[in-house]
DRENTORKOL-3810 file (N, C-alpha, C; in nm, 4 decimals):
REM DRENTORKOL-3810
@n.u->-8.6547; n.v->-1.5281; n.w->-11.2236; ca.u->-8.5737; ca.v->-1.5501; ca.w->-11.3463; c.u->-8.4246; c.v->-1.5644; c.w->-11.3042
@n.u->-8.3923; n.v->-1.5093; n.w->-11.1908; ca.u->-8.2504; ca.v->-1.5211; ca.w->-11.1468; c.u->-8.2142; c.v->-1.6615; c.w->-11.1142
@n.u->-8.3100; n.v->-1.7396; n.w->-11.0671; ca.u->-8.2863; ca.v->-1.8836; ca.w->-11.0401; c.u->-8.2465; c.v->-1.9524; c.w->-11.1672
@n.u->-8.3090; n.v->-1.9230; n.w->-11.2810; ca.u->-8.2744; ca.v->-1.9891; ca.w->-11.4021; c.u->-8.1321; c.v->-1.9614; c.w->-11.4472
@n.u->-8.0979; n.v->-1.8311; n.w->-11.4401; ca.u->-7.9589; ca.v->-1.7964; ca.w->-11.4884; c.u->-7.8513; c.v->-1.8559; c.w->-11.3935
@n.u->-7.8757; n.v->-1.8487; n.w->-11.2675; ca.u->-7.7772; ca.v->-1.9028; ca.w->-11.1729; c.u->-7.7737; c.v->-2.0564; c.w->-11.1910
@n.u->-7.8855; n.v->-2.1163; n.w->-11.2079; ca.u->-7.8935; ca.v->-2.2650; ca.w->-11.2318; c.u->-7.8213; c.v->-2.3086; c.w->-11.3572
@n.u->-7.8444; n.v->-2.2297; n.w->-11.4667; ca.u->-7.7702; ca.v->-2.2623; ca.w->-11.5917; c.u->-7.6186; c.v->-2.2459; c.w->-11.5722
@n.u->-7.5802; n.v->-2.1394; n.w->-11.5012; ca.u->-7.4348; ca.v->-2.1239; ca.w->-11.4765; c.u->-7.3739; c.v->-2.2358; c.w->-11.3929
@n.u->-7.4475; n.v->-2.2797; n.w->-11.2912; ca.u->-7.4043; ca.v->-2.3852; ca.w->-11.2070; c.u->-7.4043; c.v->-2.5240; c.w->-11.2827
@n.u->-7.4954; n.v->-2.5335; n.w->-11.3784; ca.u->-7.4998; ca.v->-2.6554; ca.w->-11.4617; c.u->-7.3794; c.v->-2.6625; c.w->-11.5478
@n.u->-7.3378; n.v->-2.5506; n.w->-11.6061; ca.u->-7.2154; ca.v->-2.5428; ca.w->-11.6887; c.u->-7.0927; c.v->-2.5801; c.w->-11.6041
@n.u->-7.0885; n.v->-2.5236; n.w->-11.4856; ca.u->-6.9728; ca.v->-2.5554; ca.w->-11.3937; c.u->-6.9727; c.v->-2.6988; c.w->-11.3574
@n.u->-7.0875; n.v->-2.7580; n.w->-11.3228; ca.u->-7.0961; ca.v->-2.8986; ca.w->-11.2823; c.u->-7.0559; c.v->-2.9892; c.w->-11.4009
@n.u->-7.1060; n.v->-2.9571; n.w->-11.5217; ca.u->-7.0676; ca.v->-3.0404; ca.w->-11.6368; c.u->-6.9240; c.v->-3.0314; c.w->-11.6699
@n.u->-6.8637; n.v->-2.9157; n.w->-11.6602; ca.u->-6.7195; ca.v->-2.8952; ca.w->-11.6863; c.u->-6.6372; c.v->-2.9673; c.w->-11.5871
@n.u->-6.6696; n.v->-2.9429; n.w->-11.4585; ca.u->-6.5924; ca.v->-3.0106; ca.w->-11.3501; c.u->-6.6001; c.v->-3.1627; c.w->-11.3574
@n.u->-6.7188; n.v->-3.2090; n.w->-11.3883; ca.u->-6.7356; ca.v->-3.3557; ca.w->-11.3997; c.u->-6.6556; c.v->-3.4128; c.w->-11.5153
@n.u->-6.6515; n.v->-3.3408; n.w->-11.6282; ca.u->-6.5733; ca.v->-3.3896; ca.w->-11.7399; c.u->-6.4256; c.v->-3.3858; c.w->-11.7060
@n.u->-6.3800; n.v->-3.2811; n.w->-11.6397; ca.u->-6.2379; ca.v->-3.2710; ca.w->-11.6055; c.u->-6.1996; c.v->-3.3774; c.w->-11.4991
@n.u->-6.2916; n.v->-3.4156; n.w->-11.4103; ca.u->-6.2576; ca.v->-3.5149; ca.w->-11.3078; c.u->-6.2585; c.v->-3.6562; c.w->-11.3666
@n.u->-6.3536; n.v->-3.6851; n.w->-11.4542; ca.u->-6.3721; ca.v->-3.8258; ca.w->-11.4994; c.u->-6.3354; c.v->-3.8479; c.w->-11.6428
@n.u->-6.3103; n.v->-3.7407; n.w->-11.7212; ca.u->-6.2727; ca.v->-3.7463; ca.w->-11.8633; c.u->-6.3661; c.v->-3.8386; c.w->-11.9431
@n.u->-6.4967; n.v->-3.8228; n.w->-11.9093; ca.u->-6.5978; ca.v->-3.9091; ca.w->-11.9729; c.u->-6.7157; c.v->-3.8171; c.w->-12.0162
@n.u->-6.7412; n.v->-3.8193; n.w->-12.1551; ca.u->-6.8565; ca.v->-3.7387; ca.w->-12.1981; c.u->-6.9871; c.v->-3.7862; c.w->-12.1451
@n.u->-6.9990; n.v->-3.9204; n.w->-12.1195; ca.u->-7.1264; ca.v->-3.9700; ca.w->-12.0674; c.u->-7.1490; c.v->-3.9172; c.w->-11.9239
@n.u->-7.0482; n.v->-3.9173; n.w->-11.8401; ca.u->-7.0695; ca.v->-3.8661; ca.w->-11.7065; c.u->-7.0955; c.v->-3.7163; c.w->-11.7032
@n.u->-7.0236; n.v->-3.6454; n.w->-11.7958; ca.u->-7.0504; ca.v->-3.4983; ca.w->-11.8031; c.u->-7.1878; c.v->-3.4683; c.w->-11.8568
@n.u->-7.2357; n.v->-3.5446; n.w->-11.9516; ca.u->-7.3697; ca.v->-3.5184; ca.w->-12.0053; c.u->-7.4771; c.v->-3.5490; c.w->-11.9040
@n.u->-7.4525; n.v->-3.6525; n.w->-11.8242; ca.u->-7.5449; ca.v->-3.6870; ca.w->-11.7181; c.u->-7.5498; c.v->-3.5733; c.w->-11.6176
@n.u->-7.4368; n.v->-3.5173; n.w->-11.5851; ca.u->-7.4322; ca.v->-3.4054; ca.w->-11.4885; c.u->-7.5075; c.v->-3.2904; c.w->-11.5427
@n.u->-7.4960; n.v->-3.2607; n.w->-11.6724; ca.u->-7.5628; ca.v->-3.1469; ca.w->-11.7322; c.u->-7.7152; c.v->-3.1714; c.w->-11.7329
@n.u->-7.7559; n.v->-3.2950; n.w->-11.7688; ca.u->-7.9001; ca.v->-3.3293; ca.w->-11.7725; c.u->-7.9620; c.v->-3.3114; c.w->-11.6311
@n.u->-7.8989; n.v->-3.3643; n.w->-11.5313; ca.u->-7.9548; ca.v->-3.3532; ca.w->-11.3974; c.u->-7.9386; c.v->-3.2120; c.w->-11.3394
@n.u->-7.8431; n.v->-3.1374; n.w->-11.3833; ca.u->-7.8313; ca.v->-2.9992; ca.w->-11.3484; c.u->-7.9457; c.v->-2.9129; c.w->-11.3976
@n.u->-7.9844; n.v->-2.9444; n.w->-11.5253; ca.u->-8.0994; ca.v->-2.8778; ca.w->-11.5843; c.u->-8.2286; c.v->-2.9196; c.w->-11.5169
@n.u->-8.2368; n.v->-3.0463; n.w->-11.4815; ca.u->-8.3549; ca.v->-3.0931; ca.w->-11.4055; c.u->-8.3659; c.v->-3.0204; c.w->-11.2682
@n.u->-8.2536; n.v->-3.0041; n.w->-11.2005; ca.u->-8.2527; ca.v->-2.9338; ca.w->-11.0729; c.u->-8.2956; c.v->-2.7907; c.w->-11.0850
@n.u->-8.2474; n.v->-2.7259; n.w->-11.1970; ca.u->-8.2850; ca.v->-2.5880; ca.w->-11.2217; c.u->-8.4318; c.v->-2.5781; c.w->-11.2463
@n.u->-8.4910; n.v->-2.6660; n.w->-11.3266; ca.u->-8.6306; ca.v->-2.6618; ca.w->-11.3549; c.u->-8.7159; c.v->-2.6873; c.w->-11.2316
@n.u->-8.6767; n.v->-2.7845; n.w->-11.1488; ca.u->-8.7528; ca.v->-2.8139; ca.w->-11.0274; c.u->-8.7424; c.v->-2.7012; c.w->-10.9236
@n.u->-8.6282; n.v->-2.6417; n.w->-10.9136; ca.u->-8.6172; ca.v->-2.5216; ca.w->-10.8245; c.u->-8.6990; c.v->-2.4069; c.w->-10.8758
@n.u->-8.7028; n.v->-2.3837; n.w->-11.0072; ca.u->-8.7893; ca.v->-2.2822; ca.w->-11.0619; c.u->-8.9344; c.v->-2.3084; c.w->-11.0324
@n.u->-8.9779; n.v->-2.4340; n.w->-11.0450; ca.u->-9.1173; ca.v->-2.4667; ca.w->-11.0099; c.u->-9.1443; c.v->-2.4442; c.w->-10.8604
@n.u->-9.0473; n.v->-2.4812; n.w->-10.7761; ca.u->-9.0630; ca.v->-2.4606; ca.w->-10.6372; c.u->-9.0801; c.v->-2.3105; c.w->-10.5988
@n.u->-9.0048; n.v->-2.2316; n.w->-10.6715; ca.u->-9.0087; ca.v->-2.0851; ca.w->-10.6464; c.u->-9.1398; c.v->-2.0289; c.w->-10.6949
@n.u->-9.1940; n.v->-2.0901; n.w->-10.8011; ca.u->-9.3247; ca.v->-2.0423; ca.w->-10.8461; c.u->-9.4364; c.v->-2.0763; c.w->-10.7457
@n.u->-9.4267; n.v->-2.1911; n.w->-10.6805; ca.u->-9.5261; ca.v->-2.2282; ca.w->-10.5819; c.u->-9.5187; c.v->-2.1248; c.w->-10.4681
@n.u->-9.3982; n.v->-2.0828; n.w->-10.4287; ca.u->-9.3872; ca.v->-1.9850; ca.w->-10.3220; c.u->-9.4380; c.v->-1.8457; c.w->-10.3659
@n.u->-9.4161; n.v->-1.8128; n.w->-10.4942; ca.u->-9.4541; ca.v->-1.6785; ca.w->-10.5425; c.u->-9.6051; c.v->-1.6671; c.w->-10.5424
@n.u->-9.6811; n.v->-1.7740; n.w->-10.5488; ca.u->-9.8266; ca.v->-1.7623; ca.w->-10.5495; c.u->-9.8856; c.v->-1.7271; c.w->-10.4104
@n.u->-9.8046; n.v->-1.7438; n.w->-10.3101; ca.u->-9.8511; ca.v->-1.7174; ca.w->-10.1713; c.u->-9.8278; c.v->-1.5733; c.w->-10.1458
@n.u->-9.9363; n.v->-1.4946; n.w->-10.1094; ca.u->-9.9194; ca.v->-1.3548; ca.w->-10.0810; c.u->-9.8392; c.v->-1.3324; c.w->-9.9502
@n.u->-9.7798; n.v->-1.2141; n.w->-9.9351; ca.u->-9.6969; ca.v->-1.1872; ca.w->-9.8203; c.u->-9.7738; c.v->-1.1911; c.w->-9.6886
@n.u->-9.9014; n.v->-1.1539; n.w->-9.6924; ca.u->-9.9834; ca.v->-1.1498; ca.w->-9.5667; c.u->-10.0646; c.v->-1.2740; c.w->-9.5486
@n.u->-10.0324; n.v->-1.3828; n.w->-9.6172; ca.u->-10.1052; ca.v->-1.5047; ca.w->-9.6094; c.u->-10.0868; c.v->-1.5731; c.w->-9.4737
@n.u->-10.1800; n.v->-1.6540; n.w->-9.4240; ca.u->-10.1576; ca.v->-1.7265; ca.w->-9.3028; c.u->-10.0444; c.v->-1.8324; c.w->-9.3201
@n.u->-9.9954; n.v->-1.8669; n.w->-9.2031; ca.u->-9.8822; ca.v->-1.9621; ca.w->-9.2099; c.u->-9.9176; c.v->-2.0989; c.w->-9.2767
@n.u->-10.0413; n.v->-2.1416; n.w->-9.2669; ca.u->-10.0836; ca.v->-2.2626; ca.w->-9.3262; c.u->-10.0651; c.v->-2.2646; c.w->-9.4768
@n.u->-10.0941; n.v->-2.1520; n.w->-9.5390; ca.u->-10.0705; ca.v->-2.1427; ca.w->-9.6875; c.u->-9.9257; c.v->-2.1440; c.w->-9.7171
@n.u->-9.8445; n.v->-2.0713; n.w->-9.6401; ca.u->-9.7044; ca.v->-2.0688; ca.w->-9.6591; c.u->-9.6416; c.v->-2.2062; c.w->-9.6445
@n.u->-9.6873; n.v->-2.2801; n.w->-9.5426; ca.u->-9.6343; ca.v->-2.4139; ca.w->-9.5174; c.u->-9.6754; c.v->-2.5092; c.w->-9.6306
@n.u->-9.7964; n.v->-2.4935; n.w->-9.6805; ca.u->-9.8445; ca.v->-2.5772; ca.w->-9.7863; c.u->-9.7604; c.v->-2.5569; c.w->-9.9185
@n.u->-9.7283; n.v->-2.4300; n.w->-9.9476; ca.u->-9.6457; ca.v->-2.4025; ca.w->-10.0649; c.u->-9.5053; c.v->-2.4515; c.w->-10.0468
@n.u->-9.4522; n.v->-2.4358; n.w->-9.9239; ca.u->-9.3196; ca.v->-2.4863; ca.w->-9.8950; c.u->-9.3140; c.v->-2.6400; c.w->-9.9076
@n.u->-9.4190; n.v->-2.7046; n.w->-9.8599; ca.u->-9.4229; ca.v->-2.8511; ca.w->-9.8715; c.u->-9.4323; c.v->-2.8954; c.w->-10.0128
@n.u->-9.5089; n.v->-2.8245; n.w->-10.0947; ca.u->-9.5184; ca.v->-2.8609; ca.w->-10.2353; c.u->-9.3829; c.v->-2.8461; c.w->-10.3023
@n.u->-9.3122; n.v->-2.7443; n.w->-10.2641; ca.u->-9.1728; ca.v->-2.7234; ca.w->-10.3203; c.u->-9.0816; c.v->-2.8374; c.w->-10.2799
@n.u->-9.0878; n.v->-2.8756; n.w->-10.1542; ca.u->-9.0031; ca.v->-2.9866; ca.w->-10.1075; c.u->-9.0435; c.v->-3.1170; c.w->-10.1719
@n.u->-9.1695; n.v->-3.1331; n.w->-10.2011; ca.u->-9.2146; ca.v->-3.2571; ca.w->-10.2714; c.u->-9.1608; c.v->-3.2598; c.w->-10.4121
@n.u->-9.1602; n.v->-3.1474; n.w->-10.4797; ca.u->-9.1064; ca.v->-3.1414; ca.w->-10.6197; c.u->-8.9575; c.v->-3.1773; c.w->-10.6141
@n.u->-8.8895; n.v->-3.1207; n.w->-10.5212; ca.u->-8.7452; ca.v->-3.1520; ca.w->-10.5138; c.u->-8.7169; c.v->-3.2968; c.w->-10.4810
@n.u->-8.7988; n.v->-3.3533; n.w->-10.3958; ca.u->-8.7877; ca.v->-3.4973; ca.w->-10.3645; c.u->-8.8194; c.v->-3.5788; c.w->-10.4849
@n.u->-8.9128; n.v->-3.5359; n.w->-10.5677; ca.u->-8.9452; ca.v->-3.6069; ca.w->-10.6924; c.u->-8.8215; c.v->-3.6150; c.w->-10.7781
@n.u->-8.7397; n.v->-3.5111; n.w->-10.7760; ca.u->-8.6124; ca.v->-3.5131; ca.w->-10.8521; c.u->-8.5141; c.v->-3.6185; c.w->-10.8018
@n.u->-8.5136; n.v->-3.6372; n.w->-10.6687; ca.u->-8.4277; ca.v->-3.7440; ca.w->-10.6112; c.u->-8.4817; c.v->-3.8806; c.w->-10.6543
@n.u->-8.6104; n.v->-3.8940; n.w->-10.6548; ca.u->-8.6675; ca.v->-4.0235; ca.w->-10.7015; c.u->-8.6387; c.v->-4.0493; c.w->-10.8475
@n.u->-8.6501; n.v->-3.9466; n.w->-10.9317; ca.u->-8.6146; ca.v->-3.9663; ca.w->-11.0753; c.u->-8.4678; c.v->-4.0019; c.w->-11.0867
@n.u->-8.3800; n.v->-3.9373; n.w->-11.0126; ca.u->-8.2388; ca.v->-3.9683; ca.w->-11.0181; c.u->-8.2154; c.v->-4.1141; c.w->-10.9821
@n.u->-8.2753; n.v->-4.1646; n.w->-10.8733; ca.u->-8.2604; ca.v->-4.3023; ca.w->-10.8375; c.u->-8.3118; c.v->-4.4016; c.w->-10.9369
@n.u->-8.4344; n.v->-4.3713; n.w->-10.9936; ca.u->-8.4910; ca.v->-4.4638; ca.w->-11.0889; c.u->-8.4103; c.v->-4.4662; c.w->-11.2192
@n.u->-8.3734; n.v->-4.3500; n.w->-11.2705; ca.u->-8.2990; ca.v->-4.3426; ca.w->-11.3986; c.u->-8.1656; c.v->-4.4104; c.w->-11.3799
@n.u->-8.0946; n.v->-4.3830; n.w->-11.2747; ca.u->-7.9592; ca.v->-4.4380; ca.w->-11.2558; c.u->-7.9654; c.v->-4.5903; c.w->-11.2307
@n.u->-8.0744; n.v->-4.6411; n.w->-11.1743; ca.u->-8.0873; ca.v->-4.7801; ca.w->-11.1521; c.u->-8.1283; c.v->-4.8538; c.w->-11.2824
@n.u->-8.2195; n.v->-4.7939; n.w->-11.3578; ca.u->-8.2703; ca.v->-4.8565; ca.w->-11.4765; c.u->-8.1706; c.v->-4.8543; c.w->-11.5941
@n.u->-8.0978; n.v->-4.7479; n.w->-11.6077; ca.u->-7.9979; ca.v->-4.7293; ca.w->-11.7182; c.u->-7.8632; c.v->-4.6853; c.w->-11.6685
@n.u->-7.7931; n.v->-4.7701; n.w->-11.5951; ca.u->-7.6667; ca.v->-4.7285; ca.w->-11.5383; c.u->-7.5574; c.v->-4.6956; c.w->-11.6401
@n.u->-7.5623; n.v->-4.7579; n.w->-11.7589; ca.u->-7.4582; ca.v->-4.7308; ca.w->-11.8544; c.u->-7.4768; c.v->-4.5907; c.w->-11.9172
@n.u->-7.6012; n.v->-4.5515; n.w->-11.9427; ca.u->-7.6283; ca.v->-4.4173; ca.w->-12.0040; c.u->-7.6248; c.v->-4.3061; c.w->-11.9034
@n.u->-7.6643; n.v->-4.3377; n.w->-11.7766; ca.u->-7.6710; ca.v->-4.2328; ca.w->-11.6765; c.u->-7.5957; c.v->-4.2744; c.w->-11.5500
@n.u->-7.4606; n.v->-4.2545; n.w->-11.5480; ca.u->-7.3851; ca.v->-4.2929; ca.w->-11.4310; c.u->-7.4270; c.v->-4.2203; c.w->-11.3097
@n.u->-7.4372; n.v->-4.2826; n.w->-11.1997; ca.u->-7.4846; ca.v->-4.2206; ca.w->-11.0733; c.u->-7.4036; c.v->-4.1098; c.w->-11.0286
@n.u->-7.2698; n.v->-4.1154; n.w->-11.0424; ca.u->-7.1868; ca.v->-4.0094; ca.w->-10.9927; c.u->-7.2092; c.v->-3.8804; c.w->-11.0708
@n.u->-7.2290; n.v->-3.8858; n.w->-11.1964; ca.u->-7.2591; ca.v->-3.7688; ca.w->-11.2761; c.u->-7.3933; c.v->-3.7129; c.w->-11.2422
@n.u->-7.4901; n.v->-3.7984; n.w->-11.2225; ca.u->-7.6237; ca.v->-3.7511; ca.w->-11.1869; c.u->-7.6269; c.v->-3.6830; c.w->-11.0505
@n.u->-7.5532; n.v->-3.7446; n.w->-10.9535; ca.u->-7.5505; ca.v->-3.6823; ca.w->-10.8238; c.u->-7.4773; c.v->-3.5526; c.w->-10.8227
@n.u->-7.3632; n.v->-3.5425; n.w->-10.8908; ca.u->-7.2896; ca.v->-3.4157; ca.w->-10.8997; c.u->-7.3734; c.v->-3.3101; c.w->-10.9669
@n.u->-7.4392; n.v->-3.3423; n.w->-11.0752; ca.u->-7.5239; ca.v->-3.2454; ca.w->-11.1447; c.u->-7.6400; c.v->-3.2023; c.w->-11.0638
@n.u->-7.7123; n.v->-3.2985; n.w->-11.0031; ca.u->-7.8365; ca.v->-3.2574; ca.w->-10.9283; c.u->-7.8081; c.v->-3.1860; c.w->-10.8019
@n.u->-7.7184; n.v->-3.2417; n.w->-10.7196; ca.u->-7.6924; ca.v->-3.1814; ca.w->-10.5908; c.u->-7.6020; c.v->-3.0593; c.w->-10.6071
@n.u->-7.5113; n.v->-3.0591; n.w->-10.7033; ca.u->-7.4231; ca.v->-2.9476; ca.w->-10.7235; c.u->-7.4973; c.v->-2.8221; c.w->-10.7733
@n.u->-7.6113; n.v->-2.8416; n.w->-10.8299; ca.u->-7.6936; ca.v->-2.7269; ca.w->-10.8721; c.u->-7.8017; c.v->-2.6942; c.w->-10.7673
@n.u->-7.8667; n.v->-2.7995; n.w->-10.7204; ca.u->-7.9809; ca.v->-2.7760; ca.w->-10.6249; c.u->-7.9358; c.v->-2.7139; c.w->-10.4922
@n.u->-7.8309; n.v->-2.7526; n.w->-10.4353; ca.u->-7.7923; ca.v->-2.7055; ca.w->-10.3055; c.u->-7.7536; c.v->-2.5522; c.w->-10.3106
@n.u->-7.6769; n.v->-2.5089; n.w->-10.4054; ca.u->-7.6557; ca.v->-2.3643; ca.w->-10.4075; c.u->-7.7825; c.v->-2.2874; c.w->-10.4434
@n.u->-7.8751; n.v->-2.3424; n.w->-10.5202; ca.u->-8.0018; ca.v->-2.2754; ca.w->-10.5453; c.u->-8.0869; c.v->-2.2690; c.w->-10.4208
@n.u->-8.0785; n.v->-2.3674; n.w->-10.3358; ca.u->-8.1509; ca.v->-2.3635; ca.w->-10.2115; c.u->-8.0950; c.v->-2.2503; c.w->-10.1178
@n.u->-7.9671; n.v->-2.2334; n.w->-10.1167; ca.u->-7.9122; ca.v->-2.1201; ca.w->-10.0425; c.u->-7.9534; c.v->-1.9881; c.w->-10.1011
@n.u->-7.9544; n.v->-1.9792; n.w->-10.2350; ca.u->-8.0065; ca.v->-1.8558; ca.w->-10.2978; c.u->-8.1535; c.v->-1.8275; c.w->-10.2644
@n.u->-8.2316; n.v->-1.9359; n.w->-10.2545; ca.u->-8.3733; ca.v->-1.9189; ca.w->-10.2189; c.u->-8.3867; c.v->-1.8654; c.w->-10.0752
@n.u->-8.3054; n.v->-1.9131; n.w->-9.9856; ca.u->-8.3194; ca.v->-1.8645; ca.w->-9.8503; c.u->-8.2750; c.v->-1.7166; c.w->-9.8324
@n.u->-8.1860; n.v->-1.6792; n.w->-9.9206; ca.u->-8.1410; ca.v->-1.5369; ca.w->-9.9207; c.u->-8.2440; c.v->-1.4443; c.w->-9.9813
@n.u->-8.3242; n.v->-1.4894; n.w->-10.0782; ca.u->-8.4142; ca.v->-1.4020; ca.w->-10.1472; c.u->-8.5621; c.v->-1.4170; c.w->-10.1074
@n.u->-8.5946; n.v->-1.5132; n.w->-10.0193; ca.u->-8.7333; ca.v->-1.5284; ca.w->-9.9803; c.u->-8.7687; c.v->-1.4347; c.w->-9.8634
@n.u->-8.8906; n.v->-1.3943; n.w->-9.8640; ca.u->-8.9479; ca.v->-1.3039; ca.w->-9.7726; c.u->-8.8458; c.v->-1.2205; c.w->-9.7012
END
Protein backbone atom coordinates (compact mmCIF):
# COMPACT_ATOMS: atom_id res chain seq x y z
CA UNK A 1 0.00 0.00 0.00
CA UNK A 2 3.01 2.24 0.48
CA UNK A 3 3.59 2.17 -3.28
CA UNK A 4 0.15 3.67 -3.87
CA UNK A 5 0.62 6.55 -1.45
CA UNK A 6 4.10 7.38 -2.69
CA UNK A 7 2.88 7.09 -6.29
CA UNK A 8 -0.04 9.43 -5.64
CA UNK A 9 2.28 11.95 -4.01
CA UNK A 10 4.71 11.76 -6.91
CA UNK A 11 1.80 12.17 -9.33
CA UNK A 12 0.75 15.39 -7.61
CA UNK A 13 4.34 16.64 -7.74
CA UNK A 14 4.69 15.72 -11.43
CA UNK A 15 1.38 17.37 -12.34
CA UNK A 16 2.19 20.54 -10.42
CA UNK A 17 5.73 20.78 -11.79
CA UNK A 18 4.52 20.20 -15.32
CA UNK A 19 1.87 22.88 -15.01
CA UNK A 20 4.39 25.36 -13.61
CA UNK A 21 6.89 24.58 -16.39
CA UNK A 22 4.51 24.68 -19.35
CA UNK A 23 1.49 26.67 -18.03
CA UNK A 24 -0.79 24.28 -19.87
CA UNK A 25 -3.64 22.38 -18.23
CA UNK A 26 -3.52 19.79 -21.02
CA UNK A 27 0.13 18.96 -20.39
CA UNK A 28 -0.46 18.85 -16.62
CA UNK A 29 -3.51 16.59 -16.99
CA UNK A 30 -1.51 14.26 -19.22
CA UNK A 31 1.23 14.11 -16.60
CA UNK A 32 -1.33 13.24 -13.92
CA UNK A 33 -2.99 10.56 -16.07
CA UNK A 34 0.30 8.85 -16.87
CA UNK A 35 1.50 9.25 -13.27
CA UNK A 36 -1.59 7.36 -12.13
CA UNK A 37 -0.95 4.74 -14.82
CA UNK A 38 2.63 4.31 -13.57
CA UNK A 39 1.39 3.95 -9.99
CA UNK A 40 -1.13 1.29 -10.98
CA UNK A 41 1.39 -0.66 -13.05
CA UNK A 42 3.98 -0.55 -10.27
CA UNK A 43 1.34 -1.76 -7.81
CA UNK A 44 0.56 -4.69 -10.13
CA UNK A 45 4.26 -5.48 -10.45
CA UNK A 46 4.62 -5.48 -6.70
CA UNK A 47 1.65 -7.85 -6.42
CA UNK A 48 3.34 -10.28 -8.82
CA UNK A 49 6.42 -10.27 -6.60
CA UNK A 50 4.35 -10.66 -3.42
CA UNK A 51 2.94 -13.95 -4.69
CA UNK A 52 6.39 -15.52 -4.75
CA UNK A 53 7.32 -17.03 -1.35
CA UNK A 54 10.64 -16.09 0.23
CA UNK A 55 12.01 -19.63 -0.09
CA UNK A 56 10.92 -20.11 -3.71
CA UNK A 57 13.43 -21.24 -6.32
CA UNK A 58 15.12 -18.61 -8.42
CA UNK A 59 13.10 -19.56 -11.50
CA UNK A 60 9.85 -18.49 -9.83
CA UNK A 61 11.44 -15.26 -8.64
CA UNK A 62 12.75 -14.52 -12.15
CA UNK A 63 9.35 -15.29 -13.67
CA UNK A 64 7.59 -12.84 -11.34
CA UNK A 65 10.26 -10.20 -11.98
CA UNK A 66 9.87 -10.70 -15.73
CA UNK A 67 6.11 -10.33 -15.49
CA UNK A 68 6.60 -7.07 -13.61
CA UNK A 69 8.99 -5.78 -16.23
CA UNK A 70 6.53 -6.75 -18.94
CA UNK A 71 3.76 -4.79 -17.23
CA UNK A 72 6.00 -1.72 -16.99
CA UNK A 73 6.98 -2.08 -20.65
CA UNK A 74 3.29 -2.27 -21.52
CA UNK A 75 3.00 1.19 -19.96
CA UNK A 76 5.71 2.48 -22.29
CA UNK A 77 3.84 0.99 -25.25
CA UNK A 78 0.60 2.65 -24.11
CA UNK A 79 2.45 5.95 -23.77
CA UNK A 80 3.78 5.71 -27.32
CA UNK A 81 0.49 4.66 -28.86
CA UNK A 82 -1.62 7.27 -27.08
CA UNK A 83 0.81 10.12 -27.75
CA UNK A 84 1.06 9.14 -31.41
CA UNK A 85 -2.66 8.63 -31.96
CA UNK A 86 -3.88 11.73 -30.06
CA UNK A 87 -1.02 14.24 -29.84
CA UNK A 88 -3.29 17.25 -29.19
CA UNK A 89 -5.03 15.65 -26.20
CA UNK A 90 -1.97 13.83 -24.81
CA UNK A 91 1.26 15.82 -25.34
CA UNK A 92 4.29 13.55 -25.24
CA UNK A 93 6.28 15.75 -22.85
CA UNK A 94 3.55 15.61 -20.21
CA UNK A 95 3.13 11.87 -20.62
CA UNK A 96 6.86 11.26 -20.32
CA UNK A 97 7.24 13.48 -17.26
CA UNK A 98 4.25 11.86 -15.59
CA UNK A 99 5.14 8.26 -16.38
CA UNK A 100 8.90 8.36 -15.85
CA UNK A 101 8.75 10.90 -13.04
CA UNK A 102 6.59 8.52 -11.03
CA UNK A 103 7.86 5.13 -12.17
CA UNK A 104 11.58 5.67 -11.66
CA UNK A 105 11.32 6.74 -7.98
CA UNK A 106 8.90 3.86 -7.38
CA UNK A 107 11.47 1.46 -8.86
CA UNK A 108 14.06 2.76 -6.40
CA UNK A 109 11.53 2.30 -3.61
CA UNK A 110 10.94 -1.27 -4.77
CA UNK A 111 14.64 -2.12 -4.61
CA UNK A 112 14.82 -0.75 -1.08
CA UNK A 113 11.84 -2.75 0.16
CA UNK A 114 12.23 -6.05 -1.72
CA UNK A 115 13.59 -9.15 -0.03
